[in-house]
N, C-alpha and C positions, 0 to 999 in steps of 0.2 A: 707491457704485455709479458706474461710469464709463459714460457714454453716448458714442456715436460722435462723434469730433471733439474730445473733451475731453483735457486733459493732467493728469498727476498732479502734486501739490504736490512741492516740493523734498524729496528724501530718500525719496520713494516711487517704486515701479516698477509699471507696468501688468502685472498677472498675470491673464490672461483678461479679465474685465470689472471687475476691482477694483484699486484702488491699494493696494499693500501695501509694507511695508519689504522691502528687497532680500533679507534673510535668510529671508523667508517665501515666496520664489518656489520653484517646483518645478523639475523636470527632465523633459526628453523623452528617452526611450531606446527605440529600435526601434519608434517609432510609438505608444508608451504614455506617458502623463503620470504622474509620481510626485511626491508631496508632499515638501517639504523634510524631510530626516532619515529618510525612508521607506527601509526595507530590503526588498529583493525578490530572488527567485531568477531567474537567467538561464540559458538553454540548455535543450534538451529533457530532459536528464538532471540538471538543477540543478547544472551544473558550476561556476557562479559565484554568489557572494552579493554583491549590489550595494547601494550606498547613494547616495541623492540628496543632493548638497550644494547646498542652496537658495541660498546666497550666490553661488556661481560658476555655478550652473545646470548643473553637470557631474555625471556618474555615475561613481563609482569602484567597480570590481568586483575581487574577489579570488577565486582558485580555491577551491572548496569542494565538499562532497558531502553527501549525506544520511547519517544514522546507520545502524547495522546493522539496526535494527528499523523503518526508514522506507523509503519509496519516493517518487520524484519523480512527482507527478501533480497534476491539477487537482481541487481540492475547494472547493466554494462559489465557483467562478469564479476562484480564485487558484491559480496554479502554485506549488508548494512541496514541501518535504519533510514528508510526513504519515505518521503511524503506519500500519504495515501492517495492513490489515483482517484480522479473524479470520473464518474460514469454518467451516462445519459440513457434514458429509456423514454419512449414516447407513445402516445396514442392519439390518433387523429382520423378524421374523415369517416368513411363508411365501412367499418372501422378498421384501421390499420394500426398494428402494434409493432414496435421495434424494441427488442430487448437490449439489456446492457451489453450483451455480446454481439450486437448488431444483426440478430436474426429477425426476419419479418414474418408476421402472422396476420391473418384476417379472420376475425370472429364475427359471425352474423347473429349470434344469440343475443337475447335481452337479459344479460347477466351483469353482475358486478365482478370485475377482474382485478385481482391484486397485482399491481405493477411492481411494488417494492415494499418490503417491510424490514424493520431493523429493531433489534433490542440490544441496548448497550448497558452494561453494568460496570461502573467505574468507581471502585470503592463502595461507599454507601449510596451513591447516586445511581439511579436507574432512569434511563430515558428510552423512549420508543417512538418510532414514526411508521406510518403506513400510508401508501398512496394507492387509491382505488379508482378505477375507471368504470363508469356505468354506461351500458349500451341500451338504447331504446329503438323501437321500430320506426322506420321512415315510410309512412304511407301504406306499406304492406308487410306481411310477415317474413318476406324473403330478404329484405334489406334493412339493416340497422345502422346506427351511427353512435358515436361517443357523445352522450348528452351532458356528461359532467365528469370532472375529476375531483376527488375529495382527498385532502391531505389531513391526516390526523396526527397531532403531536401531543405527547404527554410525558410528564415526569412525575415525581412524587408529590409535587406541589400544585401543579395545574395541568389542564388539558386544553388544547386548541384545535379548531377545526376550520379548514379553509376550503371553500367550494369554488371551483373554476368552471364556469358555464360555457355554453357553445359560443363560438366566434370570439373567444378571448384568449390571448396568449399571456400567460403569467409565468414568470420565473421565480421559483422559490429556492432559496439557499438555506440549508439547515446546518447548524453547528451543534452537535450533540454534547461536546465537552465544554 
């Protein structure tokens, strides 16, 4: 431990309040300290992957980006490429809807409600999907129920349509990339 006014022995360098070998020094990059050898993402959209060279105290960054199933965001206090979270929304009963952000709604109309829609362009490939719930009346005009959920999938080569009828639970997983 180094106190104020002390000097490090030959071959050691002051790093914070400790005397360490020069290869153990870290780097300062945009106001943040990084350990020697540490890799970290830089830029709001993780445009660069950087490495701290503890011997020289410099940071070397190379252009990079997140993978197709990842997004750049802060998780656990660290900016980086993290797997995209999975979300759930649902429609059921007479009719109850729960959104991706866990809010509940009841719609008594006889309409088609878009639960989710997504358009993805990845290079020259374009894909889209849409999930739509249909309400119908149950005996009188004041009460309705979810009579069907339709899933539409399409890309440049083909389109698919899946209908999920009443009293059926079906789980559909979609990979767009």
